[in-house]
N, C-alpha and C positions, 0 to 999 in steps of 0.2 A: 554289553556287561559294564556293571557299575564300578565307578573309578574310587575306592575309598581304601582306607590303610589296611584292613582286613583282605581283601581283595588282592592287593599287589602282595602282602605276605604269604597269603595261599599259594599265589602264582610263582613266586620264590621256591616256597617249600617242594611245591609239587614237582617243579622242573631243576630242583637240585642247583640253583643259581644264586650267586650272591648280589643282594641289591647295588653294591657298588662297582659291579661289572655289567651292569643291564643300564641300557639307556631304552626309555620310554619316549615315543613320538605319537604329539596329537595336536589338535588344534584350538584347543580350548586351554587356556590358563589355569582354570582351577584345578584339570586332571594333570597336568604339568606338576603345580603345587603339589596336590596329593601323592604323586609318585614319588617327588623329592622330600617328604616330610619322612618317606619310608627308606630313604637313602638311595634311592633309583635317581640315575641322572635322566633330566629330561631334556627335551627338544620341542620348541612351540612351533609347529609346522606353518609356514606361511607359503612357500612354493617348493617346487622340486630343485631347482637350483641353491635355494639359500639351504634346505636340508642337506642337498650333497657336500655344501662348502662345510657345514657345521660338522658332518659326521668325520669328515677330512681332516679340517682344522683342529677340534678339540679330542677326537677321539681316535685321529690317524687310521680310520677305516675309508679304502680306497673303493670308490664307486665308478666303474666303467661305462 
């Protein structure tokens, strides 16, 4: 999937979700930046522990 502003907007519309209620996770800075330009929260994936911590601390999403 190509990560550009139009793709993100289409995904939001098709799934009837709000950008500010969405978290995009990727291992490339450029894709995170493009998501954030659309208003989507982004997390740069480095490893599973880092991702779990960020989801829990920033977004209060508990991962067991």
